[in-house]
C-alpha positions in Angstrom: 190.7 96.9 132.0 187.6 98.3 133.7 184.6 96.0 133.6 181.2 97.6 133.1 178.6 96.6 135.6 175.7 94.8 133.9 172.4 96.8 134.5 169.8 95.0 136.5 166.5 94.0 134.8 163.8 96.3 136.0 160.0 96.4 135.5 157.7 99.3 134.4 157.5 102.2 136.6 154.0 103.3 137.7 154.1 106.3 135.4 155.0 104.2 132.4 152.2 101.8 133.3 149.7 104.6 133.6 150.8 106.0 130.2 150.3 102.6 128.5 146.8 102.2 130.1 145.9 105.7 129.0 147.0 105.0 125.4 145.0 101.7 125.4 141.9 103.6 126.7 142.2 106.2 124.0 142.5 103.5 121.3 139.5 101.6 122.7 137.5 104.8 122.8 138.3 105.4 119.1 137.7 101.9 118.1 134.3 101.1 119.8 132.3 103.8 117.9 133.7 102.5 114.7 132.7 98.9 115.6 129.2 100.0 116.6 128.8 102.0 113.4 129.9 99.0 111.3 127.4 96.8 113.1 124.6 99.3 112.6 125.5 99.6 108.9 125.4 95.8 108.6 122.0 95.6 110.3 120.7 98.3 108.1 121.9 96.5 105.0 120.3 93.3 106.2 117.0 95.2 106.7 117.2 96.6 103.2 117.7 93.1 101.8 114.6 91.9 103.7 112.5 94.7 102.2 113.8 93.9 98.8 113.0 90.2 99.2 109.4 90.9 100.3 109.0 93.4 97.5 110.1 90.9 94.8 107.8 88.2 96.3 104.9 90.6 96.0 105.8 91.4 92.4 105.9 87.7 91.6 102.5 87.3 93.2 101.2 90.0 90.9 102.8 88.3 87.9 101.0 85.1 88.8 97.6 86.6 89.5 97.7 89.9 87.6 96.9 91.7 90.8 98.3 92.3 94.3 96.9 90.2 97.2 94.2 91.8 99.3 93.8 91.4 103.1 91.4 88.8 104.4 87.8 89.8 104.7 87.4 90.1 108.5 89.3 89.7 111.8 88.5 86.0 111.9 89.5 85.5 108.3 92.0 88.4 108.1 94.9 86.8 106.2 97.9 89.1 105.8 99.5 89.9 102.5 102.7 88.4 104.0 100.9 85.0 104.4 99.8 85.0 100.8 103.2 85.8 99.2 105.1 83.0 101.0 105.3 80.7 97.9 107.0 83.5 96.0 109.6 84.0 98.7 110.8 80.4 98.9 108.5 79.6 101.8 106.1 77.1 100.1 106.4 74.6 103.0 105.1 77.2 105.5 102.4 78.3 103.0 101.3 74.7 102.6 100.9 74.4 106.4 98.3 77.2 106.4 94.7 76.0 106.0 93.1 79.0 104.2 89.8 77.1 103.9 89.6 76.7 107.7 89.9 80.5 108.3 92.4 82.2 110.4 90.5 82.3 113.7 90.7 84.9 116.3 93.6 85.1 118.7 91.7 87.1 121.3 89.5 84.2 122.2 89.6 80.8 124.0 90.4 79.0 120.7 93.0 81.3 119.3 94.0 80.8 115.7 92.5 77.7 114.1 94.8 74.7 113.8 97.1 74.3 112.0 97.2 78.0 111.5 98.3 78.4 115.2 101.5 76.5 114.3 102.1 78.6 111.3 101.5 81.8 113.3 104.3 80.8 115.7 106.8 80.1 113.0 109.5 82.8 112.6 110.1 83.9 109.0 113.7 85.4 109.2 113.2 88.0 106.4 110.1 89.3 108.1 112.2 90.7 111.0 114.7 93.5 111.1 117.9 92.6 113.0 117.9 96.0 114.7 114.6 95.4 116.6 115.4 94.3 120.2 112.0 92.6 120.7 112.1 88.9 120.1 110.3 87.8 117.0 108.7 84.8 118.7 107.0 85.5 122.0 104.0 85.0 124.2 101.3 87.5 123.2 98.6 88.4 125.7 95.2 89.7 124.5 93.1 91.5 127.1 89.4 91.7 126.3 87.3 93.0 129.2 87.9 90.6 132.1 89.2 87.9 129.8 92.9 87.4 129.1 94.2 85.1 126.4 97.9 84.2 125.8 99.3 82.6 122.6 102.7 82.2 121.1 103.1 84.2 117.9 105.9 85.3 115.6 105.9 89.0 114.7 106.8 91.0 111.6 108.7 94.3 111.1 107.5 95.0 107.5 104.0 96.1 107.0 102.0 96.8 103.8 100.5 100.2 102.8 96.8 100.6 103.7 96.8 104.3 102.9 97.5 107.7 104.6 95.3 107.4 107.7 93.8 110.7 106.7 90.0 111.3 106.4 88.2 108.0 106.7 91.3 105.9 105.7 91.6 104.8 109.3 89.3 102.0 108.1 90.9 99.6 105.6 87.8 97.3 105.7 86.8 99.4 102.7 88.8 100.9 99.8 91.6 103.2 101.0 93.9 105.6 99.2 96.7 103.1 99.6 97.7 99.9 97.8 95.9 97.3 100.1 92.7 96.9 102.0 90.2 94.1 102.8 89.8 92.0 99.7 91.5 94.6 97.5 92.6 93.6 94.0 94.9 96.5 93.1 97.0 96.2 89.9 100.1 98.0 88.7 97.9 100.0 86.3 96.0 101.4 89.3 99.1 103.2 90.6 98.5 106.5 88.8 101.1 108.4 90.9 103.8 106.1 89.6 105.4 103.0 91.1 108.5 105.0 92.0 106.4 107.5 94.0 104.2 105.0 95.9 105.1 103.1 99.1 104.4 99.3 99.0 105.6 98.4 102.4 107.5 100.1 105.3 109.5 99.1 108.3 108.1 99.3 111.8 108.6 98.0 115.3 107.1 95.0 117.1 105.4 95.3 120.5 106.5 93.3 123.5 103.3 91.3 123.6 101.4 92.3 126.6 99.2 95.3 127.6 100.1 97.9 130.2 98.3 100.7 132.0 101.3 103.0 131.6 104.6 103.0 129.6 107.8 105.0 129.8 108.1 107.7 127.2 111.0 106.1 125.3 108.8 103.0 124.6 106.1 105.0 122.7 107.0 103.4 119.3 106.4 99.8 120.6 102.9 100.3 122.0 99.5 101.3 120.7 97.4 103.8 122.6 94.0 102.2 122.7 91.0 104.5 122.5 87.2 104.0 123.1 84.5 104.0 120.5 82.9 101.8 117.9 83.0 103.4 114.5 85.2 105.4 112.0 84.1 108.8 113.4 85.2 107.8 116.9 88.7 106.9 115.5 88.8 110.2 113.5 88.0 112.2 116.7 90.6 110.3 118.7 93.2 110.8 116.0 92.7 114.5 115.7 92.5 115.1 119.4 95.8 113.3 120.0 97.5 115.0 117.0 97.0 118.3 118.7 98.6 117.2 122.0 102.2 117.4 123.3 103.6 113.8 123.0 105.0 113.6 126.5 101.9 115.0 128.1 99.7 112.5 126.2 101.9 109.5 126.9 102.2 110.3 130.6 98.5 110.6 131.0 97.2 107.8 128.9 96.2 104.5 130.7 95.5 101.9 128.1 98.4 100.6 126.1 98.3 97.5 123.8 101.6 95.6 123.4 100.3 93.5 120.4 101.8 95.8 117.8 102.9 93.7 114.8 103.0 90.6 116.8 101.4 88.2 114.3 102.7 88.1 110.7 100.0 85.8 109.6 97.3 88.4 110.4 96.7 91.5 108.2 93.8 92.9 110.1 94.0 95.2 113.1 97.1 96.8 114.7 98.6 93.4 115.7 99.0 92.4 112.0 101.2 93.4 109.1 99.4 96.5 107.8 100.4 100.1 108.2 99.2 103.6 107.2 101.1 106.8 106.9 99.5 109.1 109.3 102.8 109.6 111.2 106.1 110.5 109.7 108.9 108.0 110.7 109.6 107.5 114.4 107.1 110.2 115.4 107.0 111.1 119.1 103.3 110.4 119.2 102.3 106.7 119.5 100.1 104.7 117.1 96.4 104.8 117.9 93.6 102.2 117.7 89.9 102.1 118.2 88.7 98.5 117.7 90.2 97.5 114.3 90.6 101.1 113.1 94.0 102.6 113.4 96.4 105.4 112.6 100.1 104.5 112.6 103.5 105.2 111.0 106.8 103.5 110.2 109.3 103.1 113.1 112.7 101.5 113.5 115.8 101.2 115.6 118.0 102.7 112.8 119.4 106.1 113.5 117.5 108.9 111.7 114.8 107.0 109.7 113.3 103.8 108.3 113.5 101.5 105.3 110.6 101.5 102.8 109.9 99.5 99.7 108.4 101.3 96.8 106.0 99.8 94.3 108.7 99.7 91.6 110.7 97.2 93.8 113.3 99.7 94.9 114.3 100.1 98.5 114.9 103.6 100.1 115.8 105.0 103.4 113.6 107.9 104.4 114.5 110.2 107.2 112.5 111.3 110.3 112.6 114.9 109.0 110.8 114.2 105.7 108.2 116.9 104.9 104.7 115.7 106.0 102.8 116.6 102.8 105.5 114.9 100.6 105.6 111.9 102.9 101.8 111.3 102.9 101.8 111.6 99.1 104.0 108.5 99.0 101.2 106.5 100.6 98.6 107.3 97.9 98.2 105.5 94.6 96.2 108.2 92.8 96.6 111.3 94.9 98.1 113.2 91.9 100.7 114.9 94.1 103.8 116.5 92.7 106.6 114.4 94.2 110.0 116.0 94.6 113.2 114.2 95.7 112.9 112.5 99.1 
């Protein structure tokens, strides 16, 4: 009988190993985009839930007081809508910490926000922040005023309330705007003549890094505010219209005064550092937000691909795209513009 020789054990050849590595590389290449897309979808859903929670809290405030909250009456007493709705969003403890009688104070000063409001201002409220924003919610915020620099720790906000279109004189929300909120406003549901399903209550936006710069890279335009000079509404209007006519990259490359305080203090509703927003810019516009003193023009911004989350006055949450038609979009920021609203 002839005995067969037992084959020797052998390892992988180099060709086989390269084939296996190539297959693994292809599988990883297919899997990673799917994982990233799933994570982005989860963050977008979480953002939508935040908008819904804030909307419901604002509705509950209206149920209790028969009106929506207004913004505080000045920079030093400029309480945000967010601060006032806290008890209706299961944040009574934080609301009780705030001393509304003491006044908010002014962060751009030696004293900062009045105690204990400074402690409240540094407290992160989780549903005030979108998980897609890569700027930390709590950070040191630096205010530059002339030769003086003041630094305070604040917690920011990604969801801001509608103070109008930013058109005409609506850069000033110290007086009545065409939106839902302004200083000491007392808007009611019955005032929303355009319909609650056609009116924005709040919209998503980005937080600033917290410090001012003389120049910024182009891709950071959504996180900084281009500061302008002047003292009154007409100066802001001139600045707004001049910038609107410019090429975004040319303007950003040439401008030399950038505020990093965008949406850095949820407790404040006044000025570009607080939780107020107008609809001058369509979502994620290439031109940056603008400010002259407390006057501003702005627009919603996000890290979501293709658009931003908004909360309508009827309590519903929608995702609007960057490509929304400008006239239709600005009509959503008015309460009594009488626009004919089509699907958006």
